[in-house]
VEXDREN-2710 file (C-alpha; in Angstrom, 1 decimal):
% VEXDREN-2710
k/r/px/py/pz
1/UNK/0.0/0.0/0.0
2/UNK/1.3/3.5/-0.9
3/UNK/2.1/5.7/2.0
4/UNK/2.9/9.0/0.2
5/UNK/1.9/10.9/-2.9
6/UNK/3.7/9.8/-6.1
7/UNK/3.8/11.5/-9.4
8/UNK/3.8/9.6/-12.7
9/UNK/3.2/10.3/-16.4
10/UNK/2.6/6.7/-17.6
11/UNK/-0.6/4.9/-16.8
12/UNK/-0.1/3.0/-13.5
13/UNK/-0.4/-0.8/-14.1
14/UNK/-2.8/-1.1/-11.1
15/UNK/-5.4/1.0/-13.0
16/UNK/-5.3/-1.4/-16.0
17/UNK/-5.5/-4.4/-13.7
18/UNK/-8.5/-2.9/-11.8
19/UNK/-10.3/-2.0/-15.0
20/UNK/-10.1/-5.7/-15.9
21/UNK/-11.8/-6.6/-12.6
22/UNK/-14.0/-3.5/-12.6
23/UNK/-12.8/-2.6/-9.1
24/UNK/-12.2/1.1/-10.0
25/UNK/-14.5/4.1/-10.4
26/UNK/-14.1/7.3/-12.4
27/UNK/-15.0/10.9/-11.4
28/UNK/-15.1/13.6/-14.1
29/UNK/-15.0/17.2/-12.9
30/UNK/-13.7/20.6/-13.8
31/UNK/-14.3/22.9/-16.8
32/UNK/-17.3/21.9/-18.9
33/UNK/-16.1/23.9/-21.8
34/UNK/-13.2/21.5/-22.4
35/UNK/-13.1/18.9/-25.1
36/UNK/-16.2/16.6/-24.7
37/UNK/-14.7/13.9/-26.9
38/UNK/-11.9/13.3/-24.4
39/UNK/-14.4/12.9/-21.5
40/UNK/-16.5/10.5/-23.5
41/UNK/-13.5/8.4/-24.5
42/UNK/-12.4/8.1/-20.8
43/UNK/-16.0/7.4/-19.6
44/UNK/-16.5/4.5/-22.0
45/UNK/-13.9/2.3/-20.4
46/UNK/-15.1/-0.5/-18.1
47/UNK/-15.2/1.4/-14.8
48/UNK/-17.4/0.1/-12.0
49/UNK/-19.3/3.4/-12.1
50/UNK/-18.7/6.9/-13.5
51/UNK/-19.6/10.1/-11.6
52/UNK/-19.7/13.3/-13.7
53/UNK/-19.9/16.9/-12.6
54/UNK/-20.2/17.9/-16.2
55/UNK/-23.5/17.5/-18.1
56/UNK/-22.9/19.7/-21.2
57/UNK/-24.7/18.9/-24.4
58/UNK/-21.5/17.8/-26.2
59/UNK/-20.6/15.3/-23.5
60/UNK/-24.1/13.8/-23.3
61/UNK/-24.5/13.6/-27.1
62/UNK/-21.2/11.7/-27.2
63/UNK/-22.3/9.2/-24.6
64/UNK/-25.6/8.7/-26.4
65/UNK/-24.0/7.7/-29.7
66/UNK/-25.0/4.0/-30.2
67/UNK/-22.2/1.5/-29.8
68/UNK/-21.8/-1.8/-31.8
69/UNK/-23.0/-4.7/-29.6
70/UNK/-19.8/-6.6/-30.4
71/UNK/-17.5/-3.8/-29.5
72/UNK/-14.9/-5.2/-27.0
73/UNK/-15.6/-2.5/-24.5
74/UNK/-19.4/-3.2/-24.6
75/UNK/-18.8/-7.0/-24.1
76/UNK/-16.7/-6.2/-21.1
77/UNK/-18.9/-3.7/-19.3
78/UNK/-22.4/-3.9/-21.0
79/UNK/-24.1/-0.9/-22.5
80/UNK/-23.7/2.6/-21.1
81/UNK/-26.6/4.1/-19.2
82/UNK/-26.9/7.8/-18.3
83/UNK/-28.6/8.3/-14.9
84/UNK/-29.8/11.8/-13.9
85/UNK/-32.0/10.9/-11.0
86/UNK/-31.8/8.7/-7.8
87/UNK/-29.9/5.5/-8.9
88/UNK/-32.2/3.5/-6.7
89/UNK/-35.2/4.4/-8.9
90/UNK/-33.5/3.2/-12.1
91/UNK/-33.7/-0.5/-13.1
92/UNK/-30.4/-1.5/-14.8
93/UNK/-29.4/-4.8/-16.3
94/UNK/-26.9/-7.1/-14.4
95/UNK/-24.0/-5.9/-16.5
96/UNK/-23.9/-2.2/-17.2
97/UNK/-21.9/1.0/-16.9
98/UNK/-23.8/3.7/-15.1
99/UNK/-22.8/7.4/-15.7
100/UNK/-24.2/9.3/-12.8
101/UNK/-24.8/13.0/-13.6
102/UNK/-24.2/14.7/-10.2
103/UNK/-25.7/18.0/-11.5
104/UNK/-28.5/16.4/-13.6
105/UNK/-29.0/17.2/-17.2
106/UNK/-28.9/20.8/-18.6
107/UNK/-32.1/22.5/-17.6
108/UNK/-32.4/20.6/-14.3
109/UNK/-32.1/22.6/-11.2
110/UNK/-28.7/22.5/-9.5
111/UNK/-30.0/23.9/-6.2
112/UNK/-32.8/23.0/-3.9
113/UNK/-33.9/19.8/-2.2
114/UNK/-34.2/17.7/-5.4
115/UNK/-30.7/18.6/-6.5
116/UNK/-29.2/17.9/-3.1
117/UNK/-31.0/14.5/-2.8
118/UNK/-29.9/13.5/-6.3
119/UNK/-26.3/14.3/-5.6
120/UNK/-26.3/12.6/-2.2
121/UNK/-27.8/9.4/-3.5
122/UNK/-25.3/9.3/-6.3
123/UNK/-22.4/9.7/-3.9
124/UNK/-24.0/6.9/-1.8
125/UNK/-23.9/4.7/-4.9
126/UNK/-20.2/5.2/-5.1
127/UNK/-19.8/4.1/-1.5
128/UNK/-21.8/0.9/-2.2
129/UNK/-19.5/-0.1/-5.1
130/UNK/-16.6/-1.1/-2.7
131/UNK/-14.1/0.0/-5.4
132/UNK/-10.4/-0.4/-4.7
133/UNK/-9.5/2.9/-6.4
134/UNK/-11.1/6.1/-7.5
135/UNK/-9.7/8.0/-10.5
136/UNK/-10.5/11.7/-10.5
137/UNK/-9.9/13.4/-13.9
138/UNK/-9.9/17.2/-13.5
139/UNK/-10.0/19.5/-16.6
140/UNK/-8.9/23.1/-16.3
141/UNK/-7.8/24.6/-13.0
142/UNK/-7.3/21.9/-10.4
143/UNK/-9.5/21.7/-7.3
144/UNK/-10.5/18.8/-5.1
145/UNK/-14.2/17.9/-5.8
146/UNK/-16.3/19.2/-2.9
147/UNK/-18.2/15.9/-2.8
148/UNK/-15.0/13.9/-2.4
149/UNK/-14.1/16.0/0.7
150/UNK/-17.6/15.4/2.1
151/UNK/-17.2/11.6/1.5
152/UNK/-13.9/11.6/3.3
153/UNK/-15.2/13.4/6.3
154/UNK/-18.0/10.9/6.4
155/UNK/-15.6/8.0/6.7
156/UNK/-15.3/6.9/3.0
157/UNK/-11.8/5.4/2.2
158/UNK/-10.2/4.1/-0.9
159/UNK/-7.1/4.8/-3.0
160/UNK/-7.4/8.0/-5.0
161/UNK/-5.6/8.9/-8.2
162/UNK/-5.9/12.5/-9.6
163/UNK/-5.3/13.2/-13.3
164/UNK/-4.5/16.8/-14.2
165/UNK/-1.9/18.9/-16.0
166/UNK/-2.3/21.9/-13.6
167/UNK/1.2/22.5/-12.1
168/UNK/-0.3/23.6/-8.8
169/UNK/-2.1/20.3/-8.3
170/UNK/0.7/18.8/-6.2
171/UNK/0.5/21.6/-3.6
172/UNK/-3.3/21.4/-3.4
173/UNK/-3.2/17.6/-2.9
174/UNK/-0.5/18.0/-0.2
175/UNK/-2.6/20.6/1.6
176/UNK/-5.7/18.3/1.3
177/UNK/-3.7/15.4/2.7
178/UNK/-2.7/17.4/5.8
179/UNK/-6.4/18.2/6.5
180/UNK/-7.8/14.8/5.8
181/UNK/-6.5/11.4/6.8
182/UNK/-5.6/9.7/3.5
183/UNK/-2.8/7.1/3.3
184/UNK/-2.9/6.5/-0.5
185/UNK/-3.1/9.2/-3.1
186/UNK/-1.4/9.4/-6.5
187/UNK/-1.0/12.1/-9.2
188/UNK/-0.9/11.4/-12.9
189/UNK/0.6/14.6/-14.3
190/UNK/-1.0/14.6/-17.7
191/UNK/-3.8/16.4/-19.5
192/UNK/-7.1/14.6/-19.8
193/UNK/-6.5/14.1/-23.5
194/UNK/-3.1/12.6/-22.9
195/UNK/-4.6/10.3/-20.2
196/UNK/-7.5/9.3/-22.5
197/UNK/-5.1/8.3/-25.4
198/UNK/-2.7/6.5/-23.1
199/UNK/-5.3/4.5/-21.1
200/UNK/-7.2/3.5/-24.2
201/UNK/-4.0/2.3/-25.9
202/UNK/-2.9/0.4/-22.8
203/UNK/-6.2/-1.2/-21.9
204/UNK/-7.3/-2.3/-25.4
205/UNK/-4.0/-4.0/-26.2
206/UNK/-4.7/-7.7/-26.5
207/UNK/-8.3/-7.3/-25.3
208/UNK/-10.2/-7.9/-28.5
209/UNK/-12.9/-10.0/-26.8
210/UNK/-12.2/-13.2/-28.7
211/UNK/-12.8/-16.6/-27.1
212/UNK/-11.8/-19.6/-29.1
213/UNK/-12.9/-23.1/-28.1
214/UNK/-12.0/-26.6/-29.3
215/UNK/-14.9/-28.5/-30.8
216/UNK/-15.0/-32.0/-32.3
217/UNK/-17.0/-32.9/-35.4
218/UNK/-19.0/-36.0/-36.3
219/UNK/-15.8/-37.8/-37.3
220/UNK/-14.0/-36.9/-34.1
221/UNK/-11.7/-34.4/-35.8
222/UNK/-10.9/-31.2/-33.9
223/UNK/-11.4/-27.6/-35.1
224/UNK/-11.2/-24.2/-33.4
225/UNK/-14.3/-22.0/-33.2
226/UNK/-14.5/-18.3/-32.2
227/UNK/-17.4/-18.0/-29.8
228/UNK/-16.5/-14.6/-28.3
229/UNK/-19.8/-13.0/-29.5
230/UNK/-22.3/-15.6/-28.3
231/UNK/-23.1/-14.0/-24.9
232/UNK/-25.6/-11.1/-24.1
233/UNK/-23.4/-8.2/-23.0
234/UNK/-26.0/-6.9/-20.6
235/UNK/-27.2/-10.2/-19.1
236/UNK/-24.1/-12.4/-19.6
237/UNK/-24.3/-16.1/-18.8
238/UNK/-20.6/-16.3/-18.9
239/UNK/-20.3/-14.0/-15.8
240/UNK/-21.4/-17.2/-13.9
241/UNK/-19.4/-19.7/-16.0
242/UNK/-16.0/-20.3/-17.4
243/UNK/-16.1/-21.5/-21.0
244/UNK/-12.8/-23.3/-21.2
245/UNK/-11.0/-21.8/-24.2
246/UNK/-8.0/-23.0/-26.3
247/UNK/-5.7/-20.7/-24.2
248/UNK/-6.3/-22.9/-21.2
249/UNK/-5.8/-26.2/-23.0
250/UNK/-2.2/-25.8/-24.2
251/UNK/-0.2/-28.5/-22.3
252/UNK/2.7/-27.2/-20.2
253/UNK/5.5/-28.9/-18.3
254/UNK/5.7/-29.1/-14.5
255/UNK/8.8/-26.9/-14.7
256/UNK/6.7/-24.2/-16.5
257/UNK/4.6/-23.5/-13.4
258/UNK/5.9/-20.8/-11.1
259/UNK/6.2/-21.4/-7.4
260/UNK/3.4/-18.9/-6.8
261/UNK/1.1/-20.8/-9.2
262/UNK/1.7/-24.1/-7.4
263/UNK/1.1/-22.4/-4.0
264/UNK/-2.0/-20.6/-5.4
265/UNK/-3.4/-23.9/-6.7
266/UNK/-3.3/-25.5/-3.3
267/UNK/-4.9/-22.4/-1.7
268/UNK/-7.6/-22.1/-4.4
269/UNK/-7.9/-24.7/-7.1
270/UNK/-10.3/-22.5/-9.1
271/UNK/-7.8/-19.6/-9.5
272/UNK/-6.2/-20.7/-12.8
273/UNK/-6.4/-23.4/-15.5
274/UNK/-2.6/-23.6/-15.9
275/UNK/-2.0/-26.2/-13.1
276/UNK/-4.6/-28.4/-14.9
277/UNK/-2.8/-28.0/-18.2
278/UNK/0.4/-29.1/-16.4
279/UNK/-1.3/-32.2/-14.9
280/UNK/-0.9/-31.0/-11.3
281/UNK/-4.2/-32.6/-9.9
282/UNK/-3.5/-36.2/-8.7
283/UNK/-5.8/-38.7/-10.5
284/UNK/-8.0/-39.8/-7.6
285/UNK/-10.2/-42.2/-9.6
286/UNK/-8.8/-43.2/-13.0
287/UNK/-12.2/-44.7/-14.0
288/UNK/-14.0/-41.3/-13.6
289/UNK/-12.8/-39.9/-16.9
290/UNK/-13.6/-43.1/-18.7
291/UNK/-17.2/-43.0/-17.3
292/UNK/-17.6/-39.4/-18.4
293/UNK/-16.2/-39.9/-21.8
294/UNK/-18.3/-43.0/-22.3
295/UNK/-21.4/-41.0/-21.4
296/UNK/-20.5/-38.3/-23.8
297/UNK/-20.0/-40.8/-26.6
298/UNK/-23.5/-42.3/-25.7
299/UNK/-24.9/-38.8/-25.8
300/UNK/-23.4/-38.3/-29.2
301/UNK/-25.1/-41.4/-30.5
302/UNK/-28.5/-41.2/-28.8
303/UNK/-29.2/-37.5/-28.5
304/UNK/-30.9/-35.5/-25.8
305/UNK/-32.6/-38.6/-24.3
306/UNK/-29.2/-39.6/-23.0
307/UNK/-28.7/-36.4/-21.0
308/UNK/-27.4/-37.4/-17.6
309/UNK/-26.3/-35.9/-14.3
310/UNK/-23.1/-37.5/-13.2
311/UNK/-22.8/-37.0/-9.4
312/UNK/-19.8/-37.3/-7.2
313/UNK/-20.4/-38.4/-3.6
314/UNK/-18.0/-36.4/-1.5
315/UNK/-17.2/-35.5/2.1
316/UNK/-16.7/-31.8/2.7
317/UNK/-13.2/-30.7/1.8
318/UNK/-12.3/-33.9/0.1
319/UNK/-11.1/-32.3/-3.1
320/UNK/-14.3/-32.4/-5.1
321/UNK/-13.7/-28.9/-6.7
322/UNK/-10.3/-30.0/-8.0
323/UNK/-11.6/-33.4/-9.1
324/UNK/-14.5/-32.0/-11.2
325/UNK/-12.5/-29.1/-12.6
326/UNK/-9.9/-31.6/-13.8
327/UNK/-12.6/-33.6/-15.5
328/UNK/-13.9/-30.4/-17.1
329/UNK/-10.5/-29.6/-18.5
330/UNK/-10.2/-33.1/-19.9
331/UNK/-13.6/-32.8/-21.6
332/UNK/-12.7/-29.5/-23.1
333/UNK/-9.4/-30.9/-24.4
334/UNK/-11.3/-33.7/-26.0
335/UNK/-13.4/-31.3/-28.0
336/UNK/-16.5/-31.1/-25.8
337/UNK/-17.4/-27.5/-25.0
338/UNK/-17.3/-27.2/-21.2
339/UNK/-18.9/-24.6/-18.9
340/UNK/-17.5/-24.5/-15.4
341/UNK/-19.6/-22.7/-12.8
342/UNK/-17.9/-19.8/-11.1
343/UNK/-18.3/-18.8/-7.4
344/UNK/-21.2/-16.5/-8.1
345/UNK/-24.3/-16.3/-6.0
346/UNK/-26.4/-15.3/-9.1
347/UNK/-27.2/-18.5/-11.0
348/UNK/-28.6/-18.2/-14.5
349/UNK/-31.7/-20.2/-15.3
350/UNK/-31.8/-23.3/-17.5
351/UNK/-33.4/-21.2/-20.2
352/UNK/-30.5/-18.7/-20.2
353/UNK/-27.9/-21.5/-20.3
354/UNK/-29.7/-23.4/-23.1
355/UNK/-29.9/-20.2/-25.1
356/UNK/-26.1/-19.7/-24.7
357/UNK/-25.5/-23.4/-25.8
358/UNK/-27.7/-22.9/-28.8
359/UNK/-25.7/-19.8/-29.9
360/UNK/-22.5/-21.8/-29.2
361/UNK/-23.6/-24.6/-31.5
362/UNK/-24.8/-22.1/-34.1
363/UNK/-21.4/-20.4/-34.0
364/UNK/-19.9/-23.8/-34.9
365/UNK/-22.3/-24.5/-37.7
366/UNK/-21.4/-21.3/-39.5
367/UNK/-18.0/-22.6/-40.2
368/UNK/-17.3/-23.5/-43.8
369/UNK/-17.9/-27.2/-44.6
370/UNK/-19.6/-27.9/-41.2
371/UNK/-22.8/-30.0/-41.2
372/UNK/-25.7/-28.3/-39.5
373/UNK/-27.1/-31.7/-38.5
374/UNK/-24.4/-32.5/-36.1
375/UNK/-24.4/-31.2/-32.5
376/UNK/-21.5/-31.7/-30.3
377/UNK/-22.4/-32.7/-26.6
378/UNK/-21.5/-30.1/-24.0
379/UNK/-20.5/-30.5/-20.4
380/UNK/-21.6/-28.4/-17.4
381/UNK/-19.5/-28.5/-14.2
382/UNK/-20.9/-27.4/-10.9
383/UNK/-19.4/-27.2/-7.4
384/UNK/-20.9/-28.8/-4.3
385/UNK/-22.5/-25.6/-3.0
386/UNK/-24.0/-24.4/-6.2
387/UNK/-27.3/-26.2/-5.8
388/UNK/-27.1/-27.1/-2.1
389/UNK/-30.6/-27.0/-0.6
390/UNK/-32.2/-26.3/-4.0
391/UNK/-32.8/-29.8/-5.4
392/UNK/-36.1/-28.9/-7.1
393/UNK/-34.7/-25.8/-8.6
394/UNK/-31.9/-27.9/-10.0
395/UNK/-34.3/-30.4/-11.5
396/UNK/-36.2/-27.5/-13.1
397/UNK/-32.9/-26.3/-14.5
398/UNK/-32.2/-29.7/-16.0
399/UNK/-35.7/-29.9/-17.5
400/UNK/-35.3/-26.5/-19.2
401/UNK/-32.1/-27.6/-20.8
402/UNK/-33.5/-31.0/-22.0
403/UNK/-36.6/-29.2/-23.4
404/UNK/-34.4/-27.0/-25.5
405/UNK/-32.9/-30.1/-27.2
406/UNK/-29.3/-29.5/-26.2
407/UNK/-27.1/-32.5/-25.5
408/UNK/-25.6/-31.9/-22.1
409/UNK/-23.8/-33.9/-19.4
410/UNK/-23.9/-32.3/-16.0
411/UNK/-21.2/-33.1/-13.4
412/UNK/-22.2/-32.3/-9.8
413/UNK/-20.6/-33.0/-6.5
414/UNK/-23.0/-33.9/-3.7
415/UNK/-22.7/-34.7/0.0
416/UNK/-21.7/-38.2/1.3
417/UNK/-25.4/-39.1/1.9
418/UNK/-27.3/-39.4/-1.3
419/UNK/-31.1/-39.3/-1.0
420/UNK/-33.5/-42.0/-2.3
421/UNK/-35.0/-39.4/-4.7
422/UNK/-31.6/-39.3/-6.5
423/UNK/-30.9/-43.0/-6.3
424/UNK/-34.3/-43.8/-7.8
425/UNK/-34.0/-41.2/-10.7
426/UNK/-32.5/-42.7/-13.8
427/UNK/-31.1/-39.3/-14.8
428/UNK/-28.6/-39.5/-12.0
429/UNK/-25.5/-41.7/-12.4
430/UNK/-22.8/-42.1/-9.8
431/UNK/-19.4/-41.0/-11.2
432/UNK/-17.1/-41.3/-8.2
433/UNK/-16.9/-41.4/-4.4
434/UNK/-14.4/-39.1/-2.7
435/UNK/-13.4/-39.1/1.0
436/UNK/-10.5/-38.2/3.2
437/UNK/-9.5/-41.8/3.5
438/UNK/-6.3/-42.7/1.7
439/UNK/-4.4/-46.0/1.9
440/UNK/-0.8/-46.1/2.8
441/UNK/0.4/-47.5/-0.6
442/UNK/-1.1/-44.4/-2.3
443/UNK/1.0/-42.1/-0.2
444/UNK/4.2/-42.8/-2.1
445/UNK/2.5/-42.4/-5.5
446/UNK/0.9/-39.1/-4.3
447/UNK/4.3/-37.9/-3.1
448/UNK/6.1/-38.8/-6.3
449/UNK/3.4/-37.1/-8.4
450/UNK/3.4/-33.8/-6.4
451/UNK/7.2/-33.7/-6.0
452/UNK/7.4/-33.3/-9.8
453/UNK/5.9/-29.8/-9.3
454/UNK/7.6/-29.0/-6.0
455/UNK/11.1/-30.1/-7.0
456/UNK/11.8/-27.2/-9.5
457/UNK/11.2/-24.8/-6.6
458/UNK/13.3/-26.7/-4.1
459/UNK/10.2/-27.6/-2.0
460/UNK/9.9/-31.3/-2.6
461/UNK/9.2/-33.5/0.4
462/UNK/11.1/-36.7/1.2
463/UNK/9.5/-40.1/1.4
464/UNK/9.9/-40.0/5.1
465/UNK/8.1/-36.7/5.3
466/UNK/5.3/-38.0/3.2
467/UNK/4.8/-41.0/5.5
468/UNK/5.1/-38.8/8.6
469/UNK/2.3/-36.6/7.1
470/UNK/0.2/-39.7/6.4
471/UNK/0.7/-41.1/10.0
472/UNK/-0.3/-37.7/11.5
473/UNK/-3.2/-36.9/9.1
474/UNK/-4.8/-40.2/8.1
475/UNK/-8.5/-40.5/8.9
476/UNK/-8.0/-43.2/11.6
477/UNK/-5.5/-40.9/13.4
478/UNK/-7.3/-37.6/13.0
479/UNK/-8.7/-36.0/16.1
480/UNK/-12.0/-34.3/15.3
481/UNK/-13.3/-33.8/11.8
482/UNK/-11.6/-35.7/9.0
483/UNK/-9.8/-33.2/6.7
484/UNK/-6.9/-35.1/5.0
485/UNK/-7.0/-33.1/1.8
486/UNK/-7.4/-29.8/3.5
487/UNK/-4.4/-30.5/5.8
488/UNK/-2.4/-31.6/2.7
489/UNK/-2.9/-28.3/1.0
490/UNK/-1.8/-26.3/4.1
491/UNK/1.1/-28.7/4.8
492/UNK/2.5/-28.3/1.3
493/UNK/2.3/-24.5/1.8
494/UNK/4.1/-25.0/5.2
495/UNK/1.2/-23.4/7.1
496/UNK/0.5/-26.2/9.6
497/UNK/2.6/-28.1/12.0
498/UNK/1.9/-31.9/12.1
499/UNK/2.0/-31.7/15.9
500/UNK/-1.4/-29.9/16.0
501/UNK/-4.7/-30.5/14.3
502/UNK/-5.8/-28.3/11.5
503/UNK/-8.8/-27.3/13.6
504/UNK/-6.6/-25.7/16.2
505/UNK/-4.3/-24.2/13.6
506/UNK/-7.2/-22.5/11.8
507/UNK/-8.7/-21.1/15.0
508/UNK/-5.3/-20.0/16.3
509/UNK/-4.8/-18.0/13.1
510/UNK/-8.2/-16.3/13.6
511/UNK/-7.6/-15.6/17.3
512/UNK/-3.9/-14.7/17.5
513/UNK/-2.7/-13.3/14.1
514/UNK/-4.6/-10.0/14.2
515/UNK/-5.3/-7.6/17.0
516/UNK/-7.7/-5.6/14.8
517/UNK/-11.1/-6.1/16.4
518/UNK/-13.0/-4.9/13.3
519/UNK/-11.0/-7.3/11.1
520/UNK/-11.7/-10.1/13.5
521/UNK/-15.4/-9.3/13.4
522/UNK/-15.3/-9.4/9.6
523/UNK/-13.5/-12.8/9.6
524/UNK/-16.1/-14.2/11.9
525/UNK/-18.9/-13.2/9.6
526/UNK/-17.1/-14.6/6.6
527/UNK/-16.6/-17.9/8.6
528/UNK/-20.3/-18.0/9.6
529/UNK/-21.4/-17.6/6.0
530/UNK/-18.8/-20.0/4.6
531/UNK/-19.9/-22.7/7.1
532/UNK/-23.1/-23.0/5.1
533/UNK/-21.4/-22.5/1.7
534/UNK/-22.6/-18.9/1.2
535/UNK/-20.3/-16.0/0.4
536/UNK/-20.5/-12.8/2.5
537/UNK/-21.5/-9.7/0.5
538/UNK/-19.2/-6.7/1.1
539/UNK/-22.2/-4.6/2.4
540/UNK/-22.6/-7.0/5.3
541/UNK/-19.0/-6.5/6.5
542/UNK/-18.8/-4.5/9.7
543/UNK/-18.8/-0.7/9.4
544/UNK/-15.5/1.1/10.0
545/UNK/-14.2/4.6/10.2
546/UNK/-10.7/3.6/9.0
547/UNK/-9.5/2.0/5.8
548/UNK/-12.3/-0.1/4.1
549/UNK/-12.6/-3.4/5.9
550/UNK/-12.8/-5.3/2.6
551/UNK/-9.3/-3.9/1.7
552/UNK/-8.0/-4.8/5.1
553/UNK/-9.2/-8.4/4.6
554/UNK/-7.4/-8.4/1.3
555/UNK/-4.2/-7.1/2.8
556/UNK/-4.3/-9.8/5.5
557/UNK/-4.9/-12.8/3.2
558/UNK/-1.2/-13.8/3.1
559/UNK/-0.7/-13.7/6.9
560/UNK/-4.1/-15.5/7.3
561/UNK/-3.5/-18.0/4.5
562/UNK/-4.6/-21.0/6.6
563/UNK/-8.1/-19.5/6.7
564/UNK/-8.4/-19.9/2.9
565/UNK/-9.9/-16.5/2.2
566/UNK/-11.2/-16.1/-1.3
567/UNK/-12.5/-13.0/-3.2
568/UNK/-15.7/-13.6/-5.2
569/UNK/-16.7/-11.1/-7.8
570/UNK/-20.1/-10.7/-9.4
571/UNK/-21.0/-8.2/-12.1
572/UNK/-21.5/-5.3/-9.6
573/UNK/-21.2/-7.0/-6.2
574/UNK/-18.2/-8.3/-4.3
575/UNK/-18.1/-11.1/-1.7
576/UNK/-15.7/-12.9/0.7
577/UNK/-15.7/-16.6/1.4
578/UNK/-13.4/-19.4/2.7
579/UNK/-12.1/-22.1/0.4
580/UNK/-13.9/-24.9/2.3
581/UNK/-17.0/-24.9/4.4
582/UNK/-15.0/-26.9/7.0
583/UNK/-12.7/-23.9/7.6
584/UNK/-15.7/-21.8/8.6
585/UNK/-16.9/-24.5/10.9
586/UNK/-13.4/-24.7/12.5
587/UNK/-13.5/-21.0/13.3
588/UNK/-17.1/-21.1/14.7
589/UNK/-16.5/-24.3/16.8
590/UNK/-13.1/-23.0/18.0
591/UNK/-14.6/-19.7/19.2
592/UNK/-17.5/-21.4/20.9
593/UNK/-15.0/-23.5/22.9
594/UNK/-12.9/-20.4/23.8
595/UNK/-15.1/-18.6/26.3
596/UNK/-12.7/-15.8/27.0
597/UNK/-12.5/-14.7/23.4
598/UNK/-16.2/-15.4/22.8
599/UNK/-17.1/-13.1/25.7
600/UNK/-14.7/-10.4/24.5
601/UNK/-16.4/-10.4/21.1
602/UNK/-19.9/-10.2/22.7
603/UNK/-21.1/-13.8/22.2
604/UNK/-21.0/-15.0/25.8
605/UNK/-24.7/-16.0/25.7
606/UNK/-24.3/-18.6/22.9
607/UNK/-25.1/-22.1/24.2
608/UNK/-24.0/-24.1/21.2
609/UNK/-21.8/-23.5/18.1
610/UNK/-24.9/-23.4/16.0
611/UNK/-26.4/-20.8/18.4
612/UNK/-23.2/-18.8/18.1
613/UNK/-23.5/-18.9/14.3
614/UNK/-27.0/-17.6/14.5
615/UNK/-25.8/-14.8/16.8
616/UNK/-23.3/-13.7/14.2
617/UNK/-26.1/-13.5/11.6
618/UNK/-28.4/-11.7/14.0
619/UNK/-25.9/-8.9/14.4
620/UNK/-26.7/-7.8/10.9
621/UNK/-30.4/-8.7/11.1
622/UNK/-30.0/-11.5/8.6
623/UNK/-30.6/-15.2/8.7
624/UNK/-29.4/-17.9/6.3
625/UNK/-31.0/-21.3/5.8
626/UNK/-29.1/-23.9/7.7
END
């Protein structure tokens, strides 16, 4: 984190990165008589939200010029919507770019109760966005926007970057910093026109919006199909799924994985496809891929009547996410288009998914020499929590896809106890059974496999170390909840000691590795939500007068690595979660058994760990299904 003002002419790399994740907002202010085309060019980039003090006719006319639906910027941020009233009164699509006119349109009053209300609600919308950075572009003479000062005095905190070519800007910013507590402010010393040209050039480089997938034909031959334009830019299905493209399917050698990529895989197996391309996941059940490929061949022959749900019975934390993602990668490599569900609370309907698959197949049939009669089977990969507690919604999802005529195999992890309604349904076929139990002969094979990826970074484990780990972590020797595969990921990252259980290590990290009471409260809420496989929205994090609590959680992720904190991004919302539901349970159970800490945090009246979890929910007047 920056601790002082810095001056730069080039576009900071962080701005480009945050434009990709849409974690950055824009504020346009200053002289309305300046070039409107420059302001329009800057505003059209994929910001989280745009606030504008200017509302001159040239600027608004430029924003209202229709954009091609297949423009790379439109596909990344949706269509642009001008808002000149309370944003809460405007219904916008899931993916959009809102330009909030702080002063309304020309002709609207800029004083009076209506104008004040409009401005305050728009500033509140900025607060709700939870952006990591705010870029303030000032044309003409430099001045700090009055609204920004009001926001800061009201407790709003984020990184701020000013863009201006006014030579007195540095002195004004320094004076502002002495009057307001701000720890991170930057100055890009460039005119708005120079900034617009540079940021457009940097951002659009290599971002043409193309997505190429591998598809097989009726003869089994492979071809590449560009499907970058099949999604609706305003209601994108692919915001909830990864469509595995050819870039993720290029095989790489174990030596090609950086140490950070190996460590990140063990912390979050959904972070990247490169470890799968290198073969890092250990093959738990060699017959699982044979069963899936056999079902896909059957689906190829028989059509939609052979659509099946291949379920994996798994204990919590037994590696189901890695297992099904590896199967998804193999299916995509074999030429079957594969959609892998992202961690996203908003699930598209079966109708939306079937529509996307129809457009995907149509994109293939437009290739020269391709028969329109052949339809390649597709694969949908879900995680265990995606449909938890929503069995009938899932069945409706499956029926909508079947009704559309699309040929689809769905791979879905379930809990270890499978209900009679699933066992008696011919559409469900057992694919594999995963548990924390591993036999001693497998330990050496597991060790040899993983050492191929650890050795290039001087972190390979000896045979004796692997057997010591097995003896300390095997199910029959585990004290408490079985968590062999969770312990393995932390052990390989050297985050746990084999002399203590993973439960105690996780709780100790929560209790001892931070003295920040607000951060500890945030971690507890994340744990409570994660224990029932739900991510925590940023707006339910505890209120704070200091640096934004979401940023403080982000800054603490490395030190609190054993908690498995994961950032989840929706189109406009941001969430926090833990990598496994068990980690949330370890924190809740550990706190319940630690009366002194529980009393200090205000939960002394909790009578059970479940009662404690409900107390955590009640603090924000919310309740999740158990």
